[in-house]
C-alpha positions in Angstrom: 20.1 1.5 -8.3 20.6 2.3 -4.7 24.1 3.0 -3.3 23.7 0.0 -1.0 23.1 -2.3 -3.9 26.1 -1.0 -5.8 28.2 -1.5 -2.7 27.0 -5.1 -2.3 27.8 -5.8 -5.9 31.2 -4.2 -5.5 32.0 -6.2 -2.4 30.8 -9.4 -4.0 33.0 -8.9 -7.0 36.0 -8.2 -4.7 35.3 -11.2 -2.4 35.2 -13.6 -5.4 38.4 -12.0 -6.8 36.6 -11.2 -10.0 37.5 -7.5 -9.5 40.5 -5.7 -8.0 41.2 -2.2 -6.8 43.8 0.1 -8.4 44.6 3.8 -8.1 42.3 4.5 -11.0 39.4 2.6 -9.3 38.0 -0.9 -9.6 38.4 -3.1 -12.6 37.4 -6.7 -13.6 40.4 -8.9 -13.0 38.6 -12.2 -14.1 35.9 -11.2 -16.6 35.7 -14.7 -18.0 35.1 -16.2 -14.5 32.3 -13.6 -13.9 30.7 -14.4 -17.3 30.9 -18.2 -16.7 29.2 -17.8 -13.3 26.6 -15.5 -14.8 26.0 -18.1 -17.6 25.6 -20.9 -15.0 23.0 -19.0 -13.0 21.2 -17.5 -16.0 17.4 -18.0 -16.3 15.7 -16.8 -19.5 13.6 -13.7 -19.1 10.0 -14.3 -18.2 7.4 -13.7 -20.8 4.9 -15.2 -23.2 6.4 -17.1 -26.1 4.5 -16.6 -29.3 5.3 -18.3 -32.6 4.6 -17.1 -36.1 5.4 -17.8 -39.7 6.5 -15.3 -42.4 7.2 -15.9 -46.1 9.7 -13.1 -46.0 13.4 -14.1 -46.0 16.8 -12.8 -46.9 17.0 -9.2 -48.2 13.1 -8.8 -48.1 13.0 -9.8 -44.4 15.9 -7.5 -43.5 14.3 -4.6 -45.4 10.9 -5.1 -43.7 12.6 -5.2 -40.4 14.7 -2.0 -41.0 11.9 -0.1 -42.7 9.1 -0.7 -40.3 7.1 2.3 -39.2 8.4 3.4 -35.8 5.7 3.0 -33.3 6.3 5.1 -30.2 5.3 2.5 -27.7 6.6 -0.5 -29.6 9.8 -2.0 -28.2 11.5 -4.8 -30.3 14.9 -6.3 -30.2 16.4 -9.2 -32.2 17.5 -11.9 -29.7 19.5 -15.1 -29.5 20.7 -16.4 -32.9 19.1 -13.4 -34.7 21.1 -10.9 -32.7 24.2 -13.0 -33.0 23.9 -12.9 -36.8 24.2 -9.2 -36.7 26.8 -8.9 -33.9 29.2 -11.9 -34.6 27.8 -14.3 -37.2 29.1 -17.7 -36.0 25.7 -19.5 -35.6 22.9 -20.0 -38.1 19.3 -21.0 -37.7 16.2 -20.8 -39.9 14.3 -19.2 -37.0 14.3 -15.5 -36.1 14.1 -14.6 -32.4 12.8 -11.4 -30.9 12.1 -9.9 -27.5 9.2 -7.4 -27.5 6.5 -5.7 -25.6 2.8 -6.1 -26.6 2.9 -3.1 -29.0 6.1 -4.5 -30.5 4.4 -7.8 -31.4 1.7 -5.9 -33.3 4.4 -3.9 -35.1 6.2 -7.2 -36.1 2.9 -8.7 -37.2 2.2 -6.0 -39.7 5.7 -5.2 -40.9 6.9 -8.9 -41.3 3.4 -10.1 -42.5 3.3 -12.7 -39.7 0.7 -15.4 -39.5 0.0 -17.6 -36.5 1.8 -21.0 -36.5 1.3 -23.9 -34.2 3.9 -25.9 -36.2 6.6 -24.8 -38.7 7.2 -21.4 -37.1 10.2 -19.4 -38.3 9.6 -16.4 -35.9 9.6 -16.7 -32.1 8.7 -13.6 -30.1 9.0 -13.5 -26.3 6.6 -10.8 -25.0 8.5 -9.8 -21.9 6.9 -9.6 -18.5 9.5 -7.0 -17.6 10.6 -4.9 -20.6 13.7 -3.7 -18.7 15.9 -6.0 -20.9 14.9 -3.8 -23.9 16.6 -0.7 -22.3 20.0 -2.3 -22.9 20.2 -2.8 -26.6 22.7 -2.2 -29.4 22.1 -1.0 -33.0 24.7 -2.7 -35.2 23.1 -1.2 -38.4 20.6 1.4 -39.1 17.1 0.3 -38.0 18.4 -3.0 -36.6 18.0 -3.3 -32.8 19.6 -6.2 -31.0 19.9 -7.4 -27.4 23.2 -6.4 -25.8 26.3 -8.6 -26.5 26.0 -10.0 -22.9 22.3 -10.8 -23.2 22.9 -12.4 -26.6 25.7 -14.5 -25.1 23.5 -15.7 -22.3 20.6 -16.5 -24.6 22.9 -18.5 -27.0 24.5 -20.3 -24.0 21.0 -21.5 -23.0 20.0 -22.5 -26.5 21.8 -25.9 -26.5 24.9 -27.2 -28.1 24.8 -25.1 -31.3 24.0 -22.1 -29.3 26.8 -22.6 -26.8 29.2 -23.0 -29.8 27.9 -19.8 -31.3 28.2 -18.0 -27.9 31.8 -19.0 -27.5 
């Protein structure tokens, strides 16, 4: 980021009274207000939505996800309800959600034994136009990569009533 952009963000946070200055530096004074405004302005990341079906579930699904061969170019992150199940399990759904790049989709296809699905999908992968979102991930367990808590919150908030409840 440029220093000018950082300065603009700083000034905007101070102008809205979401941040304040102290001897130690700047701190968020109203993090909930900032998060609420972010949620209201949120637009899902752009990308191609692909749907699949897998017969794997439960422990077999988790093992295949964790034990997949690491492909150098493949980028994959659990998203939405799937990330929330690993970070703070308050929402449940029968569908698994991922963000990935093109190589990541191919890795998921082979490791999770995915088949194409026009109906009845239980895997939804968004192949991101800009994979920058995949640079900010968390690893709550070995081999399990999830979107950041902030991204997971935003995705859940946009997922409808059950998602908003899970986000809260």
